C-alpha positions as CSV (number, residue, x, y, z in Angstrom):
1,M,13.6,-21.7,24.2
2,L,14.8,-18.5,22.5
3,P,16.4,-15.8,24.7
4,V,14.5,-12.5,25.0
5,P,15.2,-10.4,21.9
6,R,17.7,-7.6,22.2
7,A,18.1,-4.3,20.3
8,D,21.8,-3.7,20.9
9,L,23.4,-6.4,18.8
10,V,25.9,-5.8,16.0
11,P,26.4,-8.0,13.0
12,N,29.5,-10.1,12.7
13,T,29.8,-10.7,16.4
14,L,29.3,-13.7,18.6
15,D,26.3,-12.3,20.4
16,Y,24.6,-11.6,17.0
17,E,24.8,-15.4,16.2
18,I,23.3,-16.6,19.5
19,Y,20.7,-13.9,20.4
20,P,17.6,-12.7,18.6
21,L,18.0,-9.1,17.4
22,V,14.6,-7.2,17.1
23,K,14.5,-3.4,17.1
24,A,11.2,-2.0,18.4
25,T,11.0,0.5,15.5
26,G,10.1,-2.4,13.1
27,F,6.7,-2.8,14.6
28,R,4.8,-0.2,12.7
29,E,1.1,0.8,12.6
30,Y,-0.2,-2.0,10.5
31,D,2.8,-4.2,9.4
32,A,6.3,-5.0,10.4
33,R,9.4,-3.8,8.5
34,W,13.1,-3.9,9.3
35,L,16.5,-3.6,7.6
36,L,17.7,-7.2,7.6
37,G,21.0,-7.3,9.4
38,P,21.2,-4.1,11.4
39,D,17.6,-4.0,12.7
40,I,16.7,-7.7,12.8
41,N,18.5,-11.0,12.4
42,L,17.1,-14.5,11.5
43,L,16.9,-15.5,15.1
44,G,14.9,-12.3,15.6
45,I,12.6,-13.4,12.7
46,E,12.2,-16.7,14.4
47,A,11.2,-14.9,17.6
48,L,8.7,-12.9,15.6
49,G,7.2,-16.2,14.4
50,V,6.9,-17.6,17.9
51,G,5.3,-14.3,19.0
52,L,2.9,-14.3,16.1
53,G,2.0,-17.9,16.6
54,T,1.3,-17.2,20.3
55,Y,-0.8,-14.2,19.5
56,I,-3.0,-15.9,16.9
57,Q,-3.7,-18.7,19.4
58,E,-4.7,-16.0,21.9
59,L,-7.3,-15.1,19.2
60,G,-8.5,-18.7,19.0
61,Q,-6.7,-19.6,15.7
62,R,-3.7,-21.7,14.7
63,K,-4.0,-22.2,10.9
64,I,-1.9,-19.7,9.0
65,V,-0.9,-19.1,5.4
66,V,2.7,-18.0,4.7
67,G,4.3,-16.8,1.4
68,H,7.3,-14.7,0.3
69,D,8.1,-12.1,-2.3
70,F,11.0,-12.3,-4.8
71,R,14.1,-11.0,-3.0
72,S,17.4,-12.7,-2.5
73,Y,16.7,-13.2,1.2
74,S,12.9,-13.5,1.4
75,I,12.8,-17.3,1.4
76,S,15.3,-17.4,4.3
77,V,13.2,-14.9,6.3
78,K,10.1,-17.0,5.6
79,Q,11.7,-20.2,6.7
80,A,12.9,-18.5,10.0
81,L,9.4,-17.2,10.6
82,T,8.0,-20.7,9.9
83,V,10.4,-22.2,12.4
84,G,9.0,-19.9,15.0
85,L,5.3,-20.5,14.0
86,L,5.9,-24.3,14.2
87,A,7.5,-23.9,17.6
88,A,4.4,-22.1,18.8
89,G,2.3,-25.0,17.7
90,C,0.7,-23.5,14.5
91,E,-0.5,-25.3,11.4
92,V,1.5,-23.6,8.6
93,L,0.4,-23.7,5.0
94,D,3.3,-22.5,2.8
95,I,2.2,-21.3,-0.6
96,G,5.7,-20.5,-1.8
97,L,6.5,-17.4,-4.0
98,A,3.5,-15.1,-4.0
99,L,2.1,-11.6,-4.2
100,S,0.6,-10.3,-1.0
101,P,-2.9,-10.6,-2.6
102,I,-2.2,-14.2,-3.5
103,A,-1.5,-14.8,0.2
104,Y,-4.8,-13.0,1.1
105,F,-6.7,-15.0,-1.5
106,A,-5.2,-18.2,0.0
107,Q,-6.9,-17.4,3.3
108,F,-10.2,-17.9,1.4
109,D,-9.0,-20.7,-0.9
110,L,-7.5,-22.8,1.9
111,D,-10.0,-21.8,4.6
112,A,-7.2,-20.4,6.8
113,P,-8.1,-17.5,9.0
114,C,-4.5,-16.1,9.4
115,V,-1.8,-14.9,7.1
116,A,1.9,-13.9,7.3
117,M,3.3,-12.6,4.0
118,V,7.0,-12.0,4.0
119,T,7.6,-8.9,1.9
120,A,9.2,-5.5,2.1
121,S,6.6,-4.3,-0.5
122,H,8.0,-1.4,-2.4
123,N,10.8,-0.7,0.0
124,E,14.4,-0.8,-1.3
125,N,16.6,-3.9,-1.2
126,G,17.8,-4.6,2.3
127,W,14.4,-4.2,3.8
128,T,12.3,-7.1,4.9
129,G,8.9,-7.3,6.6
130,V,5.7,-9.2,7.3
131,K,2.1,-8.3,6.5
132,M,-0.1,-10.2,8.9
133,G,-3.8,-10.8,9.5
134,A,-6.1,-13.0,11.6
135,Q,-9.5,-12.0,10.3
136,R,-9.8,-12.2,6.5
137,P,-9.8,-10.0,4.5
138,L,-8.4,-7.6,7.2
139,T,-4.7,-7.1,8.2
140,F,-3.4,-6.1,11.5
141,G,-3.9,-2.5,12.8
142,P,-2.4,-0.7,15.7
143,V,-4.1,-2.7,18.4
144,E,-2.9,-6.1,17.0
145,M,0.6,-4.7,16.2
146,G,0.8,-3.4,19.8
147,R,0.0,-6.8,21.3
148,L,2.4,-8.6,18.9
149,K,5.2,-6.2,19.8
150,E,4.5,-6.7,23.5
151,I,4.8,-10.5,23.1
152,V,7.9,-10.5,20.9
153,L,10.0,-7.9,22.7
154,G,8.9,-9.2,26.1
155,G,9.9,-12.8,25.3
156,L,6.3,-13.9,26.1
157,G,6.0,-16.3,23.2
158,K,4.8,-19.8,24.2
159,F,6.4,-22.9,22.8
160,Q,3.8,-25.6,22.2
161,P,3.8,-29.0,20.5
162,G,1.6,-29.9,17.5
163,G,3.0,-27.6,14.9
164,S,2.8,-28.8,11.3
165,L,4.0,-27.6,7.9
166,T,2.3,-28.3,4.5
167,H,3.6,-27.0,1.2
168,V,0.6,-26.1,-0.9
169,T,0.6,-25.8,-4.7
170,G,-1.8,-24.3,-7.2
171,V,-2.8,-21.2,-5.2
172,P,-1.5,-18.6,-7.7
173,E,-3.3,-20.3,-10.6
174,R,-6.6,-20.2,-8.7
175,Y,-6.0,-16.6,-7.7
176,V,-5.6,-15.5,-11.3
177,A,-8.6,-17.5,-12.3
178,D,-10.6,-15.8,-9.6
179,I,-9.7,-12.3,-10.9
180,V,-10.1,-12.9,-14.6
181,R,-13.6,-14.4,-14.3
182,R,-14.8,-10.9,-13.4
183,V,-13.8,-9.2,-16.7
184,A,-13.7,-10.1,-20.4
185,V,-12.6,-7.1,-22.4
186,K,-14.2,-6.9,-25.8
187,R,-12.7,-3.7,-27.2
188,P,-9.1,-3.9,-28.5
189,L,-6.7,-2.6,-26.0
190,K,-2.9,-2.5,-26.0
191,V,-1.5,-2.5,-22.4
192,I,2.0,-2.0,-21.1
193,C,2.5,-4.3,-18.1
194,A,5.3,-2.8,-15.9
195,C,6.6,-4.8,-12.9
196,G,10.0,-3.3,-12.2
197,N,11.5,-6.8,-12.1
198,G,9.6,-7.5,-9.0
199,T,7.4,-10.4,-8.0
200,A,4.4,-9.3,-10.1
201,G,6.3,-10.2,-13.2
202,A,5.6,-13.8,-12.6
203,F,1.8,-13.3,-12.5
204,A,0.6,-10.0,-14.0
205,P,1.3,-10.5,-17.8
206,D,-0.6,-13.8,-18.0
207,A,-3.5,-12.4,-15.9
208,L,-3.9,-9.3,-18.1
209,R,-3.8,-11.4,-21.3
210,R,-6.5,-13.6,-19.9
211,M,-8.6,-10.5,-19.3
212,G,-8.6,-10.1,-23.1
213,V,-6.0,-7.4,-23.8
214,E,-2.8,-7.2,-25.8
215,V,0.1,-7.1,-23.4
216,I,3.5,-5.5,-23.9
217,E,5.8,-6.6,-21.1
218,M,8.1,-4.1,-19.5
219,D,10.7,-5.2,-16.9
220,C,8.7,-8.4,-16.1
221,E,11.7,-10.6,-15.8
222,L,12.3,-11.4,-12.2
223,D,15.5,-9.9,-10.9
224,W,15.9,-9.2,-7.3
225,T,18.7,-6.6,-7.9
226,F,16.0,-4.3,-9.4
227,P,18.5,-3.2,-12.1
228,R,16.4,-0.3,-13.5
229,Y,14.5,1.1,-10.6
230,N,12.6,0.1,-7.5
231,P,9.3,-1.5,-8.3
232,N,7.1,1.3,-6.9
233,P,4.4,2.8,-9.3
234,E,4.1,5.8,-7.0
235,D,7.8,6.8,-7.8
236,H,8.3,9.3,-10.6
237,E,11.1,7.1,-12.1
238,M,8.9,4.1,-12.8
239,L,6.1,6.3,-14.0
240,Q,8.4,8.0,-16.5
241,E,9.5,4.7,-17.9
242,M,5.9,3.6,-18.2
243,A,5.0,6.8,-20.0
244,K,8.0,6.3,-22.4
245,A,6.7,2.8,-23.2
246,V,3.2,4.0,-23.9
247,R,4.5,6.6,-26.4
248,E,6.9,4.1,-28.0
249,H,4.3,1.4,-28.5
250,G,1.2,3.5,-29.1
251,A,-0.4,1.8,-26.1
252,D,-3.8,2.6,-24.7
253,L,-2.5,2.6,-21.2
254,A,0.2,1.3,-18.9
255,L,-0.4,-0.6,-15.7
256,G,2.5,-0.8,-13.1
257,F,2.7,-3.0,-10.1
258,D,4.8,-2.7,-7.0
259,G,7.1,-5.3,-5.4
260,D,4.4,-7.4,-3.8
261,G,1.6,-6.7,-6.3
262,D,-1.0,-5.1,-4.0
263,R,-0.7,-1.7,-5.7
264,C,-1.4,-0.5,-9.2
265,G,-0.1,2.6,-11.0
266,V,-1.6,4.0,-14.2
267,V,-0.4,6.0,-17.2
268,D,-2.9,7.0,-19.9
269,D,-2.7,6.9,-23.7
270,T,-1.0,10.3,-23.8
271,G,1.8,9.2,-21.5
272,E,0.5,11.1,-18.5
273,E,0.4,9.4,-15.1
274,I,-2.9,9.4,-13.4
275,F,-2.5,9.2,-9.6
276,A,-4.5,6.5,-7.9
277,D,-6.9,8.9,-6.2
278,K,-7.9,10.3,-9.6
279,I,-8.2,6.8,-11.1
280,G,-10.3,6.0,-8.0
281,L,-12.6,8.9,-8.8
282,M,-13.0,7.7,-12.4
283,L,-13.8,4.2,-11.2
284,A,-16.3,5.6,-8.6
285,R,-18.0,7.6,-11.3
286,D,-18.3,4.6,-13.5
287,L,-19.3,2.2,-10.7
288,S,-21.8,4.6,-9.2
289,V,-23.9,4.3,-12.3
290,L,-24.2,0.6,-11.9
291,H,-24.4,0.6,-8.1
292,K,-26.7,3.5,-7.0
293,N,-26.1,5.0,-3.5
294,A,-22.8,3.3,-3.2
295,T,-20.3,4.3,-0.5
296,F,-16.6,4.8,-1.2
297,V,-13.7,5.2,1.2
298,V,-10.6,7.3,0.4
299,D,-7.5,8.2,2.3
300,V,-6.7,11.7,3.5
301,K,-3.9,12.0,0.8
302,S,-6.6,11.8,-1.9
303,T,-8.1,14.6,-4.0
304,G,-10.8,16.7,-2.5
305,L,-12.9,16.2,-5.7
306,Y,-14.7,13.2,-4.3
307,A,-16.6,15.5,-1.9
308,T,-17.7,17.9,-4.7
309,D,-18.1,15.6,-7.8
310,P,-21.4,16.2,-9.5
311,V,-21.6,12.7,-11.1
312,L,-21.2,11.0,-7.7
313,A,-23.8,13.3,-6.2
314,A,-26.2,12.6,-9.0
315,N,-25.8,8.8,-8.4
316,G,-26.3,9.2,-4.7
317,A,-22.8,8.1,-3.9
318,K,-21.2,8.9,-0.5
319,T,-17.5,9.3,0.1
320,V,-15.8,8.9,3.5
321,Y,-12.2,10.3,4.0
322,W,-10.2,8.1,6.4
323,K,-6.6,7.4,7.7
324,T,-3.9,6.6,5.1
325,G,-2.7,3.1,5.2
326,H,-3.8,-0.1,3.5
327,S,-4.9,-1.7,6.8
328,Y,-7.0,1.4,7.8
329,I,-8.7,1.8,4.4
330,K,-9.3,-1.9,4.1
331,R,-10.9,-2.1,7.6
332,K,-13.0,1.0,7.0
333,T,-14.2,-0.3,3.7
334,A,-15.3,-3.5,5.3
335,E,-16.8,-1.8,8.3
336,L,-19.0,0.4,6.2
337,G,-19.8,-2.2,3.6
338,A,-18.5,0.2,1.0
339,L,-18.4,-0.8,-2.6
340,A,-14.7,0.2,-2.9
341,G,-11.9,2.0,-1.1
342,F,-9.1,3.9,-2.8
343,E,-5.7,5.1,-1.5
344,K,-3.5,7.6,-3.2
345,S,-0.5,5.2,-3.0
346,G,-2.2,2.8,-5.3
347,H,-4.0,0.4,-3.0
348,F,-7.5,-0.4,-4.3
349,F,-10.1,-2.4,-2.3
350,F,-13.2,-3.8,-3.9
351,N,-15.9,-5.6,-2.0
352,D,-18.4,-8.1,-3.5
353,P,-19.2,-8.4,-6.4
354,L,-16.0,-6.7,-7.6
355,G,-13.5,-8.4,-5.2
356,R,-12.9,-10.0,-1.9
357,G,-12.1,-6.8,0.1
358,Y,-8.3,-7.0,0.2
359,D,-5.9,-4.8,-1.7
360,C,-4.9,-6.3,-5.0
361,G,-3.2,-4.6,-8.0
362,L,-4.6,-7.1,-10.5
363,T,-8.1,-6.7,-9.2
364,A,-7.7,-2.9,-9.6
365,A,-6.3,-3.5,-13.2
366,A,-9.4,-5.6,-13.9
367,A,-11.7,-2.8,-12.7
368,I,-9.9,-0.3,-14.8
369,L,-10.1,-2.4,-18.0
370,A,-13.8,-3.2,-17.3
371,M,-14.4,0.6,-17.0
372,M,-12.7,1.2,-20.4
373,D,-14.7,-1.7,-21.9
374,R,-18.0,0.0,-20.7
375,N,-16.8,3.2,-22.4
376,P,-15.7,1.9,-25.8
377,D,-15.8,5.3,-27.5
378,K,-13.5,6.9,-24.9
379,K,-9.8,6.9,-24.4
380,L,-8.5,6.8,-20.8
381,S,-7.2,10.3,-21.2
382,Q,-10.7,11.5,-22.2
383,L,-12.2,9.8,-19.0
384,K,-9.5,11.6,-17.0
385,D,-10.2,15.0,-18.8
386,A,-13.9,14.7,-17.9
387,L,-13.0,15.1,-14.2
388,P,-13.2,18.5,-12.5
389,I,-9.7,20.1,-12.5
390,A,-7.4,19.8,-9.5
391,Y,-3.6,20.0,-9.5
392,T,-2.3,17.3,-7.1
393,S,1.3,16.8,-6.2
394,L,3.4,13.7,-6.1
395,T,3.7,12.1,-2.7
396,M,6.9,13.6,-1.3
397,S,8.7,12.2,1.6
398,P,11.6,13.9,3.5
399,H,13.6,11.6,5.7
400,C,12.8,11.7,9.4
401,G,13.8,9.1,11.9
402,D,11.2,6.6,13.2
403,E,12.0,7.7,16.8
404,V,11.2,11.4,16.1
405,K,8.8,11.6,13.1
406,Y,5.6,11.4,15.1
407,G,6.8,14.2,17.4
408,V,7.6,16.4,14.5
409,V,4.2,15.8,12.9
410,D,2.5,16.5,16.3
411,D,4.3,19.9,16.4
412,V,3.2,20.7,12.8
413,V,-0.4,19.7,13.7
414,A,-0.4,22.1,16.7
415,E,1.0,24.9,14.5
416,Y,-1.7,24.5,11.9
417,E,-4.4,24.3,14.6
418,A,-3.2,27.5,16.2
419,L,-3.0,29.2,12.8
420,A,-6.6,28.2,12.0
421,L,-7.8,29.3,15.5
422,A,-6.1,32.7,15.0
423,G,-7.9,33.2,11.6
424,G,-4.6,32.8,9.7
425,T,-4.2,32.2,6.0
426,I,-2.0,30.2,3.7
427,L,-0.9,32.0,0.5
428,G,-3.7,34.5,1.1
429,R,-6.4,31.9,1.6
430,K,-8.4,31.4,4.7
431,I,-8.2,28.0,6.5
432,V,-11.7,26.4,6.6
433,E,-11.0,23.0,8.1
434,V,-8.1,21.2,9.9
435,I,-8.6,17.4,9.7
436,T,-6.4,15.6,12.2
437,V,-7.5,12.0,11.7
438,N,-4.1,11.1,10.3
439,G,-1.5,13.8,10.7
440,V,-3.0,17.1,9.5
441,R,-4.9,18.0,6.3
442,V,-5.4,21.7,6.1
443,A,-8.3,22.7,3.7
444,L,-8.4,26.2,2.3
445,E,-11.4,28.3,1.2
446,D,-10.9,27.7,-2.5
447,G,-10.8,23.9,-2.0
448,S,-7.0,23.6,-2.1
449,W,-5.3,21.7,0.7
450,V,-2.0,20.6,2.2
451,L,-1.2,17.4,4.1
452,V,1.6,16.4,6.5
453,R,1.7,13.0,8.1
454,A,4.1,10.5,9.4
455,S,4.9,7.5,7.2
456,S,3.6,4.3,8.7
457,N,6.2,2.0,7.2
458,K,9.4,4.1,6.6
459,P,11.5,6.6,8.5
460,E,9.9,9.5,6.6
461,I,7.3,12.2,6.7
462,V,4.7,12.3,3.9
463,V,3.7,15.5,2.2
464,V,0.9,16.0,-0.4
465,V,-0.5,19.3,-1.7
466,E,-3.4,20.0,-4.0
467,S,-4.5,23.3,-5.7
468,T,-7.8,24.1,-7.4
469,Q,-6.1,27.1,-9.1
470,S,-3.1,26.0,-11.2
471,D,0.0,23.8,-11.4
472,A,2.1,26.8,-10.3
473,D,-0.1,27.3,-7.3
474,M,0.3,23.7,-6.3
475,R,4.0,24.0,-6.5
476,A,3.9,27.2,-4.4
477,L,1.9,25.5,-1.7
478,F,4.8,23.1,-1.3
479,H,7.8,25.4,-1.9
480,E,6.4,28.5,-0.1
481,E,4.3,26.8,2.7
482,V,5.0,23.2,3.6
483,K,8.7,22.8,2.8
484,P,9.8,25.9,4.7
485,R,7.6,24.9,7.7
486,L,9.2,21.4,7.9
487,G,12.6,22.9,7.1
488,K,12.6,24.7,10.4
489,R,13.0,21.4,12.1
490,P,16.5,19.8,12.0
491,Q,15.1,16.3,12.3
492,V,13.7,16.6,8.8
493,G,16.1,15.6,6.0
494,A,16.2,15.4,2.3
495,Y,13.2,14.6,0.2
496,N,12.9,11.5,-2.0
497,Q,11.3,13.7,-4.7
498,E,9.8,17.1,-5.1
499,V,7.4,18.9,-7.4
């Protein structure tokens, strides 16, 4: 029996070697992430495995897929998690090195209801975590994470006999085959494949070539030190390198994948990045022609153009704005039977016949390439330029501790609600709507908006602004409105990037 996890242990001490360390802050809204060492130790990971195994058996399941991403410590974390799952009596199917969508695919491929993918996604080195699910293609949400946290931190895990471990081969090959069967590009396309030396480098170049395009590899060699930049296609640094490669090689576009391959970032033929919400709108326009009266789900960080787009309206398409977070958008997309869901961070969700409902960067890449193939006389930049104009910021994240970030955001929500109630304005424009489904999205009379919400997986606050007027106005919404408002609070620290 493992002792009840503690939160007060310090590395390089006796207690650290004999007790599980699990800090409560690692249990986030829809997945689990800790700094390995100061926030959780391997005994803590084992305790997590016992707790997860206990919980899925509460749900009537015991068969679970496990996989790991390419980091120096991920296989050790997966093995510790597996020990806990086995101790809880689970049937463990280990698929080895994988992307998160490969693990999700394995639930279908191996007829396993549950999944535990060891990955820190796009977080920096030092972070580890687990993406979990017990009802394919969905992953855990707040209710499931709350119960798991209760079991693990309370030492309520049940040790049971009957656990088994099987190492399964061939899943990645079947995953790639499942994706590439959906698209066969006929027009000549030269594509930069950017992987930031993360796990996707083992799978993405081959998959794109099998879709029928010429591939130029960029940082596809696996290197867990991430020598050039963190594999995160939402970060400006990776996007800039993708843009440079497009110009250097005269490519038609660049596709960038994050550390666990469930997100896709895009740079067009001119070297301009296209944020995922705008790519989503382009895909929605294209798909709504083929699938009349389709429903799309987008997160609250996404452009307001979905609600006003004339092409979507003409095709009878409906768009629902929902909470940011891959688990939330995935769940809402499934609940509504939507054709697709799009999240500004680069998570794309496609239901049948386009995909299996989970977020997958390569499935998104296939949809983008199929869209270009259906428009053989158009460059990607021309499809982008056909959209109505809106100036949307990068996703900007000031540091704010996990223990205080929700309180800070609650205060900001209350401020904006009071401002709207009093008939206040932002940069001279009347507030017409305050959406509080996830933090606060404040819509202005000209269609511009600002968003402030707490990050679900890092000690940060998330800020996005969009202007219908100009790039300068977009920057003013940040520098003259949101940044000063957050800056009044000492809990809010430095930004990771700014417009």
